[in-house]
Backbone as a ProteinNet text record, in pm:
[ID]
protein_1_A
[PRIMARY]
MQRDKLTLPEGKKRLLLHSCCAPCAGELMEAFLEAGIDYTIFFYNPNIHPREEYEIRKNENIRFAEQHNVPFIDADYDVDEWFKRAKGMEHEPERGIRCTMCFDMRFERTALYAQENNFDVITSSLGISRWKNLEQINDCGVRAASHYPDLTYWTYNWRKNGGSERMITISKREEFYQQEYCGCAYSLRDSNAWRKQNGRERIKIGVKYYSTVTAE
[TERTIARY]
-1636.3	-1710	-1620.6	-1673.7	-1595.4	-1579.8	-1470.8	-1447.9	-1541.8	-1567.9	-1632.7	-1539.1	-1596.3	-1515.7	-1484.1	-1358.2	-1319	-1294	-1334.4	-1297	-1261.5	-1163	-1124.5	-1237.1	-1250.4	-1359.8	-1339.4	-1449.5	-1451.7	-1361.8	-1347.6	-1266.2	-1117.6	-1071.4	-929.7	-848.2	-716.2	-632.5	-519.7	-456.5	-337.3	-356.4	-337.1	-361.5	-230.7	-221.1	-111.7	-169.5	-124.3	-173.9	-80.4	-129.4	-53.5	-70	42	39.4	98.2	28.3	79.2	157	125.6	193.9	144.2	216.8	178.1	46.5	21.2	-105.6	-228	-225	-339	-345.9	-230.3	-228.1	-253.8	-230.8	-237.1	-367.2	-479.9	-610.5	-630.6	-593.4	-606.8	-519.7	-395.7	-302.9	-355.9	-405.6	-457.2	-585.1	-667.4	-789.9	-757.3	-658.1	-618.7	-560.9	-478.6	-420.5	-528.7	-624.5	-734.6	-816.7	-831.1	-910.8	-830.9	-700.5	-618	-593.3	-595.7	-575.3	-426.1	-387	-247.8	-221.7	-134.7	-111.1	33.9	71.3	204	186.8	273.1	268	355.5	302.6	376.3	385.5	506.8	526.2	584	496	537.6	470.3	544.9	489.8	590.5	619	717.6	671.7	547.1	494	546.3	586.3	619.3	745.9	735.5	842.6	852.5	972.6	1103.8	1145.4	1267.6	1315.6	1315.4	1346.3	1346.9	1209.6	1104.6	967.7	935.7	977.3	955	1016.1	1140.5	1210	1145.8	1102.6	1036.6	908.3	825.7	698.6	723.1	818.7	848.6	898.1	990.2	1049.4	949.4	854.6	747.8	664.8	638	560.2	638.1	767.9	852.5	852.7	864.9	866.3	740.7	625.3	499.7	485.4	530.9	525	612.3	732.8	823.1	766.8	697.6	636.4	535.6	470.4	367.3	412.7	540.7	595.8	522.2	491.8	424.1	527.9	531.2	627.1	608.6	721	718.6	802.4	741.4	810.4	840.2	968.8	1013.5	1039.5	943.7	954.6	1037	1062.4	1148.9	1088.8	1177.9	1138.6	1169.4	1094.1	1122.1	1051.9	1102.9	1041.8	1050.2	1155.3	1167.6	1052.9	1013.1	900.4	771.1	757.6	636.2	626.2	735.5	732.6	708.1	760.7	737.9	589.1	523.7	380.1	296.3	346.8	271.3	288.2	374.9	400.7	271.6	247.5	125.5	11.6	28.9	-75.2	-33.3	70.9	128.8	31	-68.9	-161.3	-302.8	-314.7	-444.4	-476.3	-604.1	-641.8	-631.6	-626.1	-634.1	-764.6	-756.8	-867.6	-894.7	-809.1	-827.3	-752.1	-721.8	-662.6	-519.3	-448.7	-313.9	-319.6	-416.1	-431.8	-471.3	-555.9	-590.8	-466.5	-383	-257.3	-171	-164	-79.8	-129.6	-261.4	-317.3	-295.2	-318.3	-297.9	-154.5	-58	82.3	114.8	68.3	99	26.4	-98	-173.7	-129.5	-86.8	-35.9	84.7	174.9	292.4	252.6	157.1	108.7	47.6	-35.3	-101	0.6	100.8	204.3	279.2	317.7	389.5	301.8	173.2	80.2	72	60.1	47.6	174.6	289.2	416.5	451.5	382.4	419.2	301.9	204	95.7	4.8	-16.5	-121.7	-246.7	-362.8	-484.6	-579.9	-543.9	-625.4	-533.5	-566.6	-493.7	-593.3	-542.7	-620.4	-521	-573	-484.4	-534	-439.6	-473.1	-515.9	-496.1	-531.2	-677.7	-765	-908.4	-959	-877.2	-926.2	-921.4	-844.8	-830.7	-953.1	-1006.4	-1123.3	-1087.1	-956	-913	-914.6	-932.8	-928.3	-1069	-1081	-1205.7	-1206.4	-1288.2	-1287.1	-1326.5	-1423.3	-1465.1	-1350.5	-1278.5	-1163.9	-1058	-1027.6	-928.8	-973.3	-1097.7	-1147.2	-1148.5	-1185.4	-1184.7	-1043.7	-943.6	-805.3	-760.1	-797.7	-759.5	-821.6	-949.4	-1018.7	-959.9	-928.8	-869.7	-733.5	-651.5	-520.3	-532.3	-622.5	-639.3	-699.5	-775.4	-845.8	-751.6	-626	-529.8	-489.9	-526.5	-488.3	-614	-647.6	-777.7	-805.4	-702.9	-725.4	-703.2	-687.6	-658.5	-780.6	-808.9	-922.2	-872.7	-931.5	-908	-1022.3	-989.5	-1088	-1133.4	-1261	-1314.2	-1380.2	-1341.1	-1399.3	-1382.9	-1486.4	-1482.4	-1419.9	-1291.9	-1218.4	-1256.6	-1333.6	-1372.9	-1490.9	-1571.5	-1698.1	-1677.5	-1783.6	-1785.2	-1665.8	-1631.6	-1528.1	-1386.4	-1369.3	-1234.7	-1148.7	-1205.3	-1128.5	-1089.3	-1181	-1150.5	-1040.4	-1047.9	-944.5	-809.2	-810.3	-686.6	-614.3	-688.1	-628	-584.8	-666.6	-632.9	-502.5	-487.8	-365.8	-246.6	-265.8	-157.5	-107.3	-199.6	-160.8	-91.7	-145.7	-86.3	56.5	79.6	210.5	301.6	244	317.3	381.2	298.3	344.9	380.1	465.7	492.6	363.8	333.2	209.4	240.2	222.1	246.7	138.2	176.9	86.5	42.7	70.7	23	14.4	-53.3	-79.5	49.5	147.3	272.6	354.6	290.7	368.6	416.5	507.8	565.3	458.7	355.2	252.8	155.9	128.6	45.6	122.1	254.4	336	334.7	352.2	349.1	215.8	105.9	-26	-59.5	-15.9	-38.2	36.5	158.9	236.2	178	124.4	60.7	-62.2	-140.1	-258.1	-215.5	-108.8	-59.6	-13.9	55	101.7	-16.1	-119.5	-237.9	-310.6	-295.4	-365.9	-274.8	-156.4	-67.4	-4.5	10.3	70.6	210.5	292.4	427.4	425.5	530.7	545.6	560.5	526.8	541.9	688.9	716.9	851.3	855.1	945.6	956.5	1016.3	952	1010.8	998.6	904.9	898.2	767.2	660.4	530.5	494.1	450.7	415.2	280.3	211.7	87.7	123.8	142.4	177.4	129.2	135.5	87.1	175.7	304.1	396.6	449.4	421.5	466.3	613	690.7	833.4	849.4	949.6	979.9	1106
9484.9	9609.4	9711.3	9774.1	9869.3	10002.6	10070.9	10203.1	10305	10411.9	10528.8	10590.5	10657.6	10736	10868.5	10887.6	11003.3	11126.1	11239.9	11369.5	11461.7	11546.3	11638.2	11737.2	11781.4	11873.1	12013.4	12079.3	12223.1	12262.4	12174.8	12207.2	12217.1	12155.8	12159.7	12076.1	12104.3	12042.4	11955.1	11995.9	11925.2	11883.4	11753.9	11695.7	11660	11696.6	11653.4	11555.9	11431.3	11326.7	11308.9	11343.4	11309.1	11159.4	11087.6	10942.8	10907.7	10821.1	10773.8	10644.2	10564.7	10437.6	10377.8	10280.5	10216.8	10140.1	10060.7	9988.9	10080.7	10191.8	10283.7	10362.1	10396.1	10478.8	10400.4	10268.3	10190.2	10203.3	10194	10205.2	10344.1	10447.5	10583.9	10602.8	10554.5	10572.5	10507.6	10385.9	10318.5	10383.2	10433.2	10502.4	10631.1	10705.7	10829.5	10799	10695.5	10658.3	10615.2	10538.9	10492.3	10609.1	10713.1	10829.8	10933.6	10913	11009	11137.6	11129	11247.3	11273.9	11397.5	11440.3	11455.6	11370.6	11379.5	11347.9	11394.8	11372.2	11326.4	11236.7	11188.9	11276.8	11311.7	11389.4	11305.4	11258.9	11172.4	11255.5	11291	11368.6	11307.7	11227.7	11153.2	11145.5	11259.2	11261.4	11190.2	11146.6	11071.4	10928.2	10872.9	10730.6	10701.4	10602.5	10569.3	10417.5	10362.4	10427.8	10457.4	10507.5	10545.2	10425.7	10307.7	10188	10165.2	10179.5	10163.7	10270.9	10393.7	10504.5	10475.5	10431.1	10406.8	10292.4	10188.2	10077.3	10125	10197.4	10245.3	10339.2	10428.6	10522.7	10449.6	10357	10288.2	10198.9	10141.1	10065.9	10157.9	10277.4	10373.8	10421.7	10444	10482.6	10371.5	10247.5	10134	10131.9	10150.9	10146	10268.1	10383.9	10504.7	10490.1	10438.9	10420.6	10319.9	10219.7	10119.1	10182.1	10289.1	10355.9	10491.9	10523.1	10651.2	10771.8	10762.9	10872.2	10953.9	11085.8	11168.6	11152.4	11147.8	11123.1	11229.1	11304.4	11406.5	11349.4	11336.6	11284.9	11404	11432	11549.5	11516.8	11618.2	11604.4	11511.8	11445.1	11363.1	11442.2	11550.7	11636.4	11582.7	11468	11396.8	11475.2	11555	11632.7	11731.7	11791.9	11885.9	11811.9	11690	11612.3	11582	11536	11506.5	11633	11745.8	11872.9	11906.9	11888.1	11918.3	11818.4	11695.5	11591.3	11598.2	11686.7	11695.3	11723.5	11645	11656.3	11570.4	11511	11426.8	11280.2	11246.3	11113	11000.1	11028	10922.8	10944.9	11027.9	11044.9	10918.7	10883.9	10763	10785.2	10675.5	10683.6	10754.1	10835.6	10917.1	11038.4	11063.1	11177.4	11300.2	11391.7	11519.7	11505.4	11399.9	11380.1	11347.8	11269.9	11238.9	11363.6	11447.7	11573.5	11657.8	11669.4	11743	11685.1	11552.4	11484	11508.8	11497.3	11524.2	11669.9	11760.5	11903	11929.6	11873.4	11896.7	11848	11729.4	11672.3	11745.5	11782.2	11850.1	11995.3	12058.2	12195.7	12199.6	12101.9	12096	12059.4	11970.2	11932.1	12052	12126.4	12243.1	12349.8	12370.4	12469.1	12430.1	12303.3	12258.4	12274.4	12241.2	12254.1	12399	12490.5	12632.3	12684.1	12638.4	12686	12623.6	12514	12441.6	12423.1	12510.1	12520.9	12397.9	12332	12231.3	12301.7	12265.1	12333.5	12244.9	12119.6	12031.3	11933.1	11904.1	11804.2	11703.4	11584.2	11484.2	11390.7	11289.5	11200.2	11056.9	10964.4	10821.9	10780.5	10866.2	10831.3	10790.5	10851.9	10830.8	10695	10615.6	10485.6	10380.8	10405	10307.5	10305.9	10186.8	10175.8	10203.5	10210.1	10238.8	10387.9	10468.6	10613.7	10673.3	10791.3	10867.1	10957.5	10924	10996.7	11143.2	11169.2	11307.1	11388.5	11328.9	11395.4	11429.2	11335.4	11357.1	11468.3	11461.7	11563.3	11702.3	11710.7	11840.5	11900.5	11817.3	11864.7	11905.7	11829	11861.5	11990	12007.2	12129.2	12250.5	12235	12345.1	12385.5	12287.7	12318.1	12389.7	12342.9	12403.4	12543.4	12570.6	12698.6	12818.5	12795.1	12903.7	12960.8	12890.1	12932.1	12939.6	13057.9	13080.2	12992.3	12948.1	12870	12720.1	12676.7	12536.5	12468	12346.8	12267.9	12135.9	12094.4	11959.5	11871.1	11762.6	11672.1	11573.8	11581	11500.1	11370.6	11323.5	11200.8	11084	10999.7	10882.3	10765	10741.1	10639	10497.9	10483.2	10350.4	10293.9	10381.7	10338.5	10259.5	10188.4	10110.1	10015.6	9952.5	9850.6	9902.1	10031.2	10087.2	10019.1	9993.9	9930.1	9788	9717.2	9579.9	9578.2	9671.7	9677.1	9715.3	9797.1	9832.3	9706.3	9611.7	9486.8	9399.8	9394.7	9314.9	9362.3	9494.6	9551.1	9522.4	9537	9512.7	9369.1	9273.5	9133.2	9107.8	9167	9148.9	9201.2	9317.2	9380.2	9333	9252.6	9204.2	9319.3	9420.6	9535.7	9494.7	9574.3	9562.3	9590.4	9505.8	9519.1	9573.3	9703.5	9762.5	9719.3	9705.5	9648.5	9749.6	9876.3	9981.8	10109.6	10210.2	10331.3	10396.1	10410.3	10468.6	10536.6	10606.9	10685.9	10601.4	10658.4	10588.3	10546.8	10628.4	10601.6	10493.8	10489	10379.6	10247.4	10251	10130.7	10083.7	10176.7	10144.4	10080.4	10141.8	10092.7	9960.4	9943.3	9816.5	9703.2	9730	9627.2	9596.2	9697.6	9674	9583.9	9608.6	9525	9382.3	9369.3	9235.9	9159.5	9227.7	9162.6	9114.2	9198.5	9161.7	9041.9	9025.2	8917.5	8801	8796.5	8683.7	8673.1	8786.5	8787.1	8847.8	8812.6	8866.4	9014.6	9083.3	9223.9	9238.5	9356.3	9385.9	9381.5	9316.6	9312.4	9399.6	9493.9	9586.7	9515.7	9533.1	9490.2	9344.4	9270.6	9127	9080.9	9158.7	9110.9	9176.5	9094.9	9144.1	9085.1	9157.3	9106.1	9002	8880.2	8775.2	8641.8	8540.1	8409.7	8349.9	8387.9	8341.9	8464.6	8474.3	8587.5	8570.8	8679.9	8672.9	8653.3	8576.1	8553.5	8628.7
-15141.8	-15160.8	-15231.3	-15334.5	-15411.8	-15339.2	-15371.6	-15316.2	-15379	-15303.5	-15361.2	-15464.5	-15564.6	-15657.6	-15589.7	-15555.4	-15475.9	-15562.5	-15512.3	-15568.5	-15452.8	-15471.7	-15366	-15337.7	-15212.2	-15176.3	-15232.1	-15259.3	-15290	-15406.6	-15504	-15619.4	-15591.5	-15483	-15448.1	-15547.8	-15554.4	-15657.2	-15602.6	-15492.5	-15444	-15298.8	-15273.6	-15142.3	-15072.5	-14945.7	-14859.3	-14758	-14764.4	-14675.7	-14557.7	-14438.2	-14318.6	-14296.3	-14297	-14276.8	-14142	-14069.2	-13940.1	-13954.4	-14057.5	-14080.4	-14210.6	-14262.6	-14388.5	-14379.1	-14273.1	-14267.6	-14274.7	-14204.2	-14206.8	-14337.8	-14393.5	-14514.4	-14641.9	-14640.5	-14763.1	-14838.7	-14769	-14834.6	-14894.5	-14819.7	-14873	-14996.2	-14989.8	-15100.9	-15227.1	-15215.2	-15333.9	-15385	-15293.9	-15336.1	-15412.3	-15365.3	-15433.9	-15571.8	-15580.2	-15708.5	-15806.9	-15758.1	-15841.8	-15895	-15812.5	-15850.3	-15928.6	-15943.5	-16015.3	-15938.7	-15805.4	-15721.2	-15703.7	-15722.2	-15703	-15553.1	-15496.9	-15352.9	-15318.2	-15201.8	-15144.9	-15001.2	-14956.1	-14817.8	-14729.2	-14613	-14513.6	-14387.6	-14355.5	-14238.6	-14125.2	-14032.6	-13915.7	-13793.5	-13717.6	-13605.3	-13490.4	-13425.6	-13317.9	-13191.8	-13190.4	-13076.5	-13071.6	-13185.9	-13190.9	-13109.4	-13022.5	-12928.6	-12915.6	-12908.8	-12915.3	-13059.5	-13074.9	-13208	-13303.5	-13253.2	-13338.3	-13400.2	-13321	-13370.9	-13474.4	-13445.9	-13538.4	-13674.9	-13675.7	-13802.3	-13880.2	-13811.1	-13880.1	-13946.1	-13872	-13928.4	-14046.2	-14030.7	-14139.4	-14263.2	-14244.8	-14359.4	-14431.7	-14359.7	-14424.4	-14513.5	-14466.2	-14543.9	-14666.9	-14648.6	-14762.5	-14867.4	-14822.7	-14916	-15002.6	-14941.9	-15016.9	-15107.1	-15060.2	-15142.6	-15266.7	-15248.6	-15362	-15461.9	-15411.5	-15497.3	-15593.2	-15548.4	-15629	-15682.4	-15665.9	-15713.9	-15655.5	-15527.4	-15457.4	-15381.1	-15396.6	-15321.8	-15171	-15099.8	-14955.5	-14886.1	-14795.7	-14717.3	-14579.8	-14548.7	-14419.9	-14327.6	-14239.6	-14152	-14027.7	-13947.4	-13830.5	-13725.1	-13652.6	-13537.9	-13410.7	-13390.7	-13275	-13150.2	-13104.6	-12993.7	-12863.5	-12845.1	-12722.1	-12708	-12818.3	-12815.3	-12784.2	-12836.5	-12807.7	-12658.1	-12597.8	-12454.4	-12372.3	-12419.2	-12351	-12349.7	-12463	-12471.3	-12391.9	-12379.3	-12308.6	-12156.9	-12109.3	-11965.5	-11889.2	-11786.6	-11707.3	-11758.5	-11877.6	-11936.6	-11941	-11866.9	-11876.8	-11845.4	-11762.6	-11721.2	-11774.2	-11874.9	-11940.8	-12021.7	-12034.3	-12110.1	-12260.5	-12334.1	-12479.8	-12518.8	-12623.5	-12674.3	-12586	-12487.6	-12399.7	-12448.6	-12354	-12393.8	-12443.7	-12401.2	-12454	-12603	-12643.3	-12785.8	-12864.2	-12807.1	-12874.1	-12894.3	-12790.6	-12802.7	-12915.6	-12919.8	-13018.7	-13160.8	-13181.2	-13313.8	-13352.3	-13256.2	-13283.9	-13329.4	-13259.2	-13292	-13432.8	-13464.9	-13596	-13708.9	-13685.2	-13790.6	-13808.4	-13700.7	-13713.4	-13806.6	-13790.5	-13877.2	-14020.9	-14034.9	-14167.9	-14238.8	-14167.9	-14227	-14265.7	-14181.1	-14212.2	-14338.6	-14348.2	-14468.5	-14591.8	-14578.1	-14690.8	-14737.2	-14642	-14676.8	-14744.1	-14698	-14752.1	-14886.8	-14922.4	-15044.3	-15141	-15129.6	-15228.5	-15237.2	-15123.4	-15114.2	-15062.9	-15115.9	-15072	-14992.8	-14970.7	-14886.5	-14814.7	-14689.3	-14611.5	-14554.7	-14527	-14455.1	-14387.4	-14316.2	-14241.5	-14245.4	-14244.1	-14236.8	-14096.4	-13997.1	-13859.5	-13845.7	-13924.3	-13908.3	-13952.1	-14022.2	-14068.5	-13958	-13854.8	-13747.2	-13656.5	-13631.6	-13543.8	-13398.4	-13367.3	-13230.4	-13200	-13304.5	-13287.4	-13286.7	-13224.7	-13224	-13346.9	-13446	-13572.6	-13554.2	-13468	-13443.3	-13382.1	-13289.7	-13226.7	-13331.8	-13419.7	-13524.8	-13618.6	-13663.9	-13757.1	-13694.7	-13567.3	-13498.8	-13499.7	-13472.1	-13470.1	-13610.1	-13711	-13847.7	-13896.6	-13869.9	-13910.5	-13839.3	-13712.3	-13635.6	-13692.7	-13728.3	-13784.7	-13918.3	-14003.6	-14136.2	-14128.1	-14022.9	-14012.4	-13999.5	-13968.4	-13956.7	-14093.2	-14200.5	-14335.9	-14421.6	-14473.8	-14537.9	-14659.1	-14729.8	-14851.9	-14832.5	-14707.4	-14678.5	-14617.6	-14663.6	-14614.9	-14556.2	-14444.4	-14393.4	-14441.6	-14509.4	-14567.6	-14461.8	-14422.8	-14312.9	-14360.8	-14475.1	-14532	-14434.1	-14425	-14337.4	-14413.2	-14389.9	-14463	-14422.5	-14315.5	-14269.7	-14347.7	-14407.6	-14466.1	-14595.6	-14634.4	-14758.7	-14769.3	-14657.5	-14659.7	-14647.7	-14618.3	-14609.2	-14504.4	-14386.5	-14279	-14316.1	-14386.1	-14426.5	-14533.5	-14629.1	-14732.2	-14672.7	-14568.9	-14498.9	-14451.5	-14393.6	-14346.3	-14463.7	-14567.8	-14686.1	-14748.6	-14764.1	-14821	-14730.1	-14599.9	-14504	-14512.8	-14527.1	-14539	-14673.2	-14779	-14912.6	-14917.2	-14855.2	-14857.5	-14744.4	-14652.2	-14535.1	-14457.2	-14431	-14354.3	-14211.7	-14151.8	-14008.5	-13932.3	-13833.6	-13756.7	-13618.1	-13600.8	-13470	-13371.9	-13246.3	-13146.6	-13040.8	-13063.4	-12973.9	-13055.8	-13001.6	-13077.9	-13126.9	-13037.3	-13082.3	-12974.9	-12882.3	-12787	-12669	-12591.7	-12477	-12376.5	-12363.7	-12263.6	-12312	-12441.2	-12492.3	-12485.8	-12506.5	-12491.7	-12346.6	-12253.8	-12110.7	-12072.2	-12113.9	-12075.3	-12143.7	-12268	-12337.9	-12269	-12228.2	-12158.3	-12020.6	-11953.8	-11823.9	-11840.2	-11945	-11971.7	-12003.1	-12081.3	-12115.4	-11991.1	-11902.9	-11780.3	-11696.9	-11685.6	-11608.4	-11667.8	-11799.9	-11869.2	-11908.1	-11845.2	-11864.1	-12001.5	-12068.6	-12202.2	-12197.4	-12295.9	-12302.9	-12337.8	-12297	-12333	-12484.5	-12534.7	-12677.3	-12715.8	-12827	-12882.1	-13008	-13009.4	-13122.1	-13243.3	-13358	-13484	-13519.1	-13459.5	-13488	-13552.7	-13542.6	-13590.1	-13723	-13818.8	-13953	-13995.5	-14084.1	-14142.1	-14248.8	-14207	-14301.7	-14246.8	-14327.6	-14282.2	-14174.6	-14177	-14074.1	-14000.7	-13871.4	-13792.1	-13756.6	-13781.1	-13747.6	-13598.7	-13561	-13419.1	-13379.3
[MASK]
++++++++++++++++++++++++++++++++++++++++++++++++++++++++++++++++++++++++++++++++++++++++++++++++++++++++++++++++++++++++++++++++++++++++++++++++++++++++++++++++++++++++++++++++++++++++++++++++++++++++++++++++++++++++

């Protein structure tokens, strides 16, 4: 299925893409390049735990960005602030208020960078994942952008017209690292608890890739 012909909303000119990882961002990146959209990647994900996982995900995204000559902004890994904000939400379920806090934190920083560096629209690769609540993500993005009068959050549904399928196709073609949990310490904890209950091995950091032969 072919992609839609993309145009930025409301006559906007410069896009800042908040990227959570290469597998999720790959489809968006190729769609923007195909459409001739001027964009830069903003990697700000202090939720990702542990640091080894964070670095792998970031470096995979850098690799793909460099392959396409796309500017890449490597933002701070202020994990202590993330844990501070998550205090009291340690046992909230996925898609609950802890995730809202996490999206808010990441989009607030994205919107601030956009405003300070003359970007007039932001969006995120988070919304392409079927594991995420798209409405929750868009609400957080719109709220972050609303603090700046000339900034728009693009609420495009990246899953439609085969977007989710192309995301997997690109991931396999590029042999991206395949993360096995959302990213934060609590999603890792809960994923491992589910695996134990179902007789599966714990998640191993840095070993699984989208390829015909899975690294051991």
